[in-house]
C-alpha positions as a printed NumPy array, in Angstrom:
array([[ 41.851, -34.777,  23.78 ],
       [ 38.404, -34.81 ,  25.388],
       [ 37.108, -37.217,  28.003],
       [ 33.403, -36.964,  28.74 ],
       [ 30.981, -38.973,  30.852],
       [ 28.423, -36.147,  30.712],
       [ 24.828, -37.083,  31.468],
       [ 25.461, -40.767,  32.136],
       [ 24.091, -40.509,  35.702],
       [ 26.883, -42.72 ,  37.042],
       [ 27.293, -43.219,  40.787],
       [ 31.042, -43.309,  41.233],
       [ 32.111, -44.533,  44.652],
       [ 34.743, -47.276,  44.498],
       [ 37.911, -48.101,  42.564],
       [ 35.847, -50.505,  40.489],
       [ 33.381, -47.749,  39.557],
       [ 36.105, -45.485,  38.139],
       [ 38.397, -48.118,  36.644],
       [ 37.334, -47.471,  33.037],
       [ 37.48 , -43.684,  33.488],
       [ 40.968, -43.878,  35.038],
       [ 42.162, -46.025,  32.132],
       [ 40.843, -43.434,  29.669],
       [ 42.619, -40.624,  31.522],
       [ 45.877, -42.586,  31.716],
       [ 45.832, -43.446,  28.002],
       [ 45.034, -39.912,  26.799],
       [ 48.393, -38.329,  25.925],
       [ 47.257, -34.749,  25.429],
       [ 44.186, -34.385,  27.638],
       [ 42.752, -30.882,  27.178],
       [ 39.133, -31.167,  28.274],
       [ 37.144, -33.176,  30.835],
       [ 33.384, -33.178,  31.301],
       [ 31.938, -35.014,  34.316],
       [ 28.579, -33.195,  34.306],
       [ 25.486, -35.055,  35.468],
       [ 27.175, -37.822,  37.468],
       [ 27.741, -38.171,  41.219],
       [ 31.256, -38.591,  42.572],
       [ 32.085, -39.862,  46.061],
       [ 35.227, -39.271,  48.108],
       [ 37.159, -42.432,  47.141],
       [ 36.3  , -42.048,  43.461],
       [ 37.308, -38.373,  43.539],
       [ 40.633, -39.298,  45.159],
       [ 41.468, -41.809,  42.419],
       [ 40.326, -39.478,  39.625],
       [ 42.402, -36.676,  41.154],
       [ 45.522, -38.833,  41.254],
       [ 45.051, -39.753,  37.588],
       [ 44.466, -36.131,  36.54 ],
       [ 47.55 , -34.98 ,  38.441],
       [ 49.698, -36.795,  35.88 ],
       [ 48.326, -34.524,  33.157],
       [ 49.661, -31.016,  32.536],
       [ 47.649, -30.081,  29.431],
       [ 44.168, -29.687,  30.933],
       [ 42.435, -26.405,  30.087],
       [ 38.662, -27.011,  30.101],
       [ 37.03 , -28.51 ,  33.192],
       [ 33.312, -29.177,  33.624],
       [ 32.424, -30.284,  37.16 ],
       [ 28.804, -29.191,  36.862],
       [ 26.254, -31.236,  38.87 ],
       [ 28.659, -33.887,  40.163],
       [ 27.567, -34.211,  43.8  ],
       [ 23.855, -35.068,  43.668],
       [ 22.887, -37.142,  46.696],
       [ 26.201, -36.596,  48.468],
       [ 26.446, -35.565,  52.109],
       [ 27.668, -32.045,  52.851],
       [ 30.512, -33.613,  54.811],
       [ 31.646, -35.591,  51.738],
       [ 31.649, -32.773,  49.196],
       [ 34.569, -30.621,  50.485],
       [ 36.868, -33.662,  50.668],
       [ 35.855, -34.905,  47.225],
       [ 36.254, -31.413,  45.791],
       [ 39.706, -31.114,  47.36 ],
       [ 40.808, -34.343,  45.654],
       [ 39.469, -33.187,  42.288],
       [ 41.005, -29.71 ,  42.428],
       [ 44.328, -31.158,  43.629],
       [ 44.236, -33.26 ,  40.476],
       [ 44.269, -30.091,  38.374],
       [ 47.358, -28.637,  40.017],
       [ 49.759, -29.618,  37.207],
       [ 47.705, -27.816,  34.543],
       [ 46.774, -24.243,  33.647],
       [ 42.985, -24.18 ,  33.623],
       [ 41.264, -21.645,  31.362],
       [ 37.598, -22.647,  31.869],
       [ 35.983, -24.039,  35.019],
       [ 32.302, -24.844,  35.585],
       [ 31.168, -25.849,  39.098],
       [ 27.506, -24.898,  38.692],
       [ 24.536, -26.84 ,  40.092],
       [ 26.443, -28.255,  43.045],
       [ 24.686, -27.309,  46.28 ],
       [ 27.899, -27.142,  48.282],
       [ 27.471, -23.775,  50.031],
       [ 30.093, -21.792,  51.921],
       [ 32.036, -24.826,  53.124],
       [ 33.117, -25.775,  49.592],
       [ 34.126, -22.19 ,  48.808],
       [ 36.732, -22.656,  51.55 ],
       [ 38.188, -25.389,  49.301],
       [ 37.774, -23.461,  46.051],
       [ 39.304, -20.246,  47.423],
       [ 42.954, -21.462,  47.672],
       [ 42.541, -23.353,  44.395],
       [ 41.5  , -20.157,  42.549],
       [ 44.471, -18.339,  44.084],
       [ 46.895, -21.04 ,  42.951],
       [ 49.152, -20.863,  39.887],
       [ 47.01 , -23.327,  37.928],
       [ 44.223, -20.707,  37.731],
       [ 46.37 , -17.757,  36.707],
       [ 45.124, -18.151,  33.099],
       [ 41.477, -18.747,  34.042],
       [ 39.181, -16.862,  31.67 ],
       [ 35.786, -18.485,  32.398],
       [ 34.387, -19.209,  35.87 ],
       [ 30.843, -20.512,  36.253],
       [ 29.471, -20.842,  39.781],
       [ 25.684, -20.774,  39.452],
       [ 23.173, -22.403,  41.796],
       [ 25.714, -23.365,  44.453],
       [ 24.057, -21.96 ,  47.591],
       [ 27.145, -19.852,  48.271],
       [ 25.431, -17.302,  50.533],
       [ 26.801, -14.07 ,  51.956],
       [ 29.812, -15.433,  53.849],
       [ 30.738, -17.75 ,  50.993],
       [ 30.46 , -14.846,  48.55 ],
       [ 32.803, -12.719,  50.647],
       [ 35.331, -15.586,  50.661],
       [ 34.953, -15.96 ,  46.913],
       [ 35.576, -12.233,  46.434],
       [ 38.969, -12.656,  48.069],
       [ 39.949, -15.24 ,  45.449],
       [ 38.565, -13.298,  42.476],
       [ 41.189, -10.567,  42.963],
       [ 43.797, -13.057,  41.735],
       [ 42.065, -13.917,  38.439],
       [ 43.658, -11.269,  36.243],
       [ 42.583, -12.89 ,  32.958],
       [ 38.933, -13.5  ,  33.836],
       [ 36.506, -12.747,  30.984],
       [ 33.346, -14.613,  32.012],
       [ 31.918, -14.687,  35.534],
       [ 28.554, -16.385,  36.109],
       [ 27.283, -16.541,  39.673],
       [ 23.484, -16.731,  39.595],
       [ 21.07 , -18.171,  42.182],
       [ 23.511, -18.01 ,  45.074],
       [ 21.792, -15.827,  47.713],
       [ 24.692, -13.366,  47.641],
       [ 22.541, -10.381,  48.65 ],
       [ 24.124,  -6.924,  48.871],
       [ 27.055,  -7.572,  51.185],
       [ 28.641, -10.385,  49.155],
       [ 27.762,  -8.717,  45.84 ],
       [ 29.584,  -5.535,  46.878],
       [ 32.64 ,  -7.542,  47.949],
       [ 32.659,  -9.448,  44.654],
       [ 32.168,  -6.207,  42.698],
       [ 35.175,  -4.61 ,  44.408],
       [ 37.327,  -7.535,  43.251],
       [ 35.939,  -7.648,  39.705],
       [ 36.519,  -3.913,  39.305],
       [ 40.249,  -4.617,  39.706],
       [ 40.383,  -7.127,  36.86 ],
       [ 39.524,  -4.965,  33.786],
       [ 39.262,  -7.955,  31.388],
       [ 35.653,  -8.972,  32.105],
       [ 33.331,  -9.436,  29.114],
       [ 30.395, -11.325,  30.66 ],
       [ 28.832, -10.676,  34.092],
       [ 25.862, -12.779,  35.196],
       [ 24.387, -12.332,  38.696],
       [ 20.692, -13.287,  38.349],
       [ 18.461, -14.269,  41.285],
       [ 20.748, -13.243,  44.134],
       [ 18.535, -11.048,  46.306],
       [ 20.504,  -7.969,  45.235],
       [ 18.822,  -4.593,  45.821],
       [ 19.541,  -1.016,  44.752],
       [ 22.171,  -0.534,  47.493],
       [ 24.596,  -2.788,  45.588],
       [ 24.121,  -1.108,  42.207],
       [ 26.863,   1.488,  42.77 ],
       [ 29.308,  -1.381,  43.253],
       [ 28.111,  -3.125,  40.097],
       [ 28.568,   0.212,  38.342],
       [ 32.247,   0.062,  39.319],
       [ 32.585,  -3.252,  37.446],
       [ 30.98 ,  -1.763,  34.34 ],
       [ 33.221,   1.325,  34.444],
       [ 36.42 ,  -0.671,  34.987],
       [ 35.729,  -3.332,  32.357],
       [ 35.488,  -1.402,  29.096],
       [ 35.004,  -4.573,  27.035],
       [ 31.938,  -5.754,  28.977],
       [ 29.546,  -7.293,  26.446],
       [ 26.925,  -9.065,  28.586],
       [ 25.181,  -7.953,  31.774],
       [ 22.559, -10.174,  33.417],
       [ 20.884,  -8.974,  36.631],
       [ 17.601, -10.811,  36.055],
       [ 15.255, -11.214,  39.034],
       [ 17.025,  -8.861,  41.423],
       [ 15.354,  -5.801,  42.965],
       [ 17.159,  -3.098,  41.004],
       [ 14.338,  -0.449,  41.124],
       [ 14.522,   3.019,  39.494],
       [ 16.999,   4.237,  42.107],
       [ 19.255,   1.291,  41.355],
       [ 19.268,   2.117,  37.646],
       [ 20.094,   5.711,  38.593],
       [ 23.171,   4.395,  40.42 ],
       [ 24.153,   2.523,  37.227],
       [ 23.334,   5.381,  34.866],
       [ 26.805,   6.932,  34.431],
       [ 28.451,   3.536,  34.078],
       [ 25.932,   2.4  ,  31.446],
       [ 26.318,   5.649,  29.491],
       [ 29.947,   4.688,  28.902],
       [ 29.361,   0.979,  28.271],
       [ 29.662,   1.14 ,  24.508],
       [ 30.354,  -2.559,  23.889],
       [ 27.326,  -4.11 ,  25.581],
       [ 25.515,  -6.623,  23.376],
       [ 23.407,  -8.623,  25.865],
       [ 21.377,  -6.999,  28.636],
       [ 18.949,  -8.805,  30.921],
       [ 17.064,  -6.683,  33.442],
       [ 13.961,  -8.873,  33.408],
       [ 11.933,  -8.954,  36.666],
       [ 14.054,  -6.216,  38.246],
       [ 11.176,  -3.951,  39.371],
       [ 12.445,  -1.129,  37.175],
       [  8.998,   0.405,  36.782],
       [  8.492,   3.206,  34.263],
       [ 11.157,   5.546,  35.585],
       [ 13.813,   2.827,  35.774],
       [ 12.991,   1.645,  32.264],
       [ 13.428,   5.189,  30.983],
       [ 16.731,   5.674,  32.841],
       [ 18.061,   2.451,  31.356],
       [ 16.963,   3.211,  27.792],
       [ 18.28 ,   6.784,  28.023],
       [ 21.675,   5.475,  29.185],
       [ 21.882,   2.865,  26.42 ],
       [ 20.726,   5.358,  23.818],
       [ 23.323,   7.957,  24.811],
       [ 26.149,   5.398,  24.835],
       [ 25.096,   4.09 ,  21.386],
       [ 25.12 ,   0.597,  22.94 ],
       [ 21.429,   0.288,  22.117],
       [ 22.277,   0.139,  18.417],
       [ 24.746,  -2.715,  18.852],
       [ 22.619,  -4.911,  21.102],
       [ 21.783,  -8.51 ,  20.217],
       [ 19.496,  -9.009,  23.217],
       [ 17.497,  -6.744,  25.526],
       [ 15.234,  -8.245,  28.211],
       [ 13.052,  -5.759,  30.099],
       [ 10.199,  -8.178,  30.788],
       [  8.17 ,  -8.167,  34.011],
       [  9.154,  -4.68 ,  35.16 ],
       [  5.763,  -2.989,  35.682],
       [  6.594,  -0.412,  33.012],
       [  3.652,   1.644,  31.745],
       [  2.668,   5.073,  30.427],
       [  3.124,   7.178,  27.32 ],
       [  6.579,   8.499,  28.247],
       [  8.09 ,   5.011,  28.222],
       [  6.174,   3.757,  25.206],
       [  7.019,   6.86 ,  23.159],
       [ 10.707,   6.528,  23.972],
       [ 10.661,   2.815,  23.085],
       [  9.022,   3.686,  19.767],
       [ 11.567,   6.454,  19.168],
       [ 14.561,   4.224,  19.942],
       [ 13.429,   1.275,  17.865],
       [ 12.326,   3.42 ,  14.92 ],
       [ 15.928,   4.487,  14.38 ],
       [ 17.521,   3.284,  11.157],
       [ 20.727,   2.623,  13.136],
       [ 19.262,  -0.107,  15.33 ],
       [ 20.043,  -3.781,  14.798],
       [ 16.851,  -5.383,  13.417],
       [ 18.001,  -8.838,  14.583],
       [ 17.965,  -7.787,  18.236],
       [ 16.051, -10.126,  20.564],
       [ 13.7  ,  -7.759,  22.459],
       [ 11.517,  -8.949,  25.351],
       [  9.004,  -6.481,  26.767],
       [  6.558,  -9.119,  28.01 ],
       [  4.599,  -8.822,  31.263],
       [  4.693,  -5.049,  31.658],
       [  1.65 ,  -2.81 ,  32.258],
       [  1.181,  -0.787,  29.074],
       [ -2.414,   0.071,  28.192],
       [ -3.885,  -0.937,  24.842],
       [ -3.003,   2.327,  23.075],
       [  0.64 ,   2.236,  24.22 ],
       [  0.903,  -1.49 ,  23.481],
       [ -0.352,  -1.028,  19.941],
       [  2.196,   1.744,  19.283],
       [  5.028,  -0.45 ,  20.535],
       [  3.819,  -3.497,  18.619],
       [  3.52 ,  -1.5  ,  15.398],
       [  7.203,  -0.542,  15.489],
       [  8.638,  -3.718,  16.936],
       [  6.627,  -6.026,  14.676],
       [  9.434,  -5.423,  12.167],
       [ 11.811,  -7.205,  14.527],
       [ 11.737, -11.004,  14.05 ],
       [ 12.769, -11.685,  17.658],
       [ 10.309,  -9.421,  19.453],
       [  8.325, -10.71 ,  22.468],
       [  5.485,  -8.702,  23.932],
       [  2.43 ,  -9.871,  25.88 ]])
């Protein structure tokens, strides 16, 4: 049920190059999953693979991660069109297109595909490190409105900035099924945090929120405060390198404490945020001294600016936690 050529570093260009793969696809009666990660697929090869896949109606899991290394930007949209056309007979539930530097031009191909009937059951969409940019992100937002079953959306390292992030957030706030939201390293600043707050408020089952390496700042956390206070099901939170500073760190911890989410967390990353001072350290100590807190939580408070006295207080309490990181 699974066909995988993952990590083989094949350069697939001609009919000869894909002959064995095509034979495998043709002979697999109930093909559910394909994984082409870590190979490079040219236009002709993609056309032949697409034609073979089009005969299959059982596909659900599709990994097209890192499949265009070394390809010209003019080749990629055509190859991607052939591959996505090949999925048109199936109902895809998981799709990974990460680590393909295809930019806005490929989103023009992906957009109608995501709107099509074969994606109406899509629950997982991974689009990280694709160079999507602002215009590409706005196009993507238009397609996201149609993914009513989406649970996981990962779109890190894409230079979305505020404008595309706000467009995407408006679409994701309509879905209400989201459980995982990952938007790290996108040049997002505090102005977009109100929009991200809309996603959190609308998706009551949100379990993971990753905004790592964006410029959230204390004012950004303030924009998220009400949404986070009602996010009772969060289990994974990554605000590392978000320039929260002391005030932002306090806002975030206050919100999580009041929602009780803090006591259900499996992971909390607040590293590299320039947090310092007794107010923050005392509240950290207070929160993590609670008998209600999950002792298996993975806590990262590395690379902040606590003085020796504050650091020792924090270390004393969190030394009981096996997955505690603090430098």
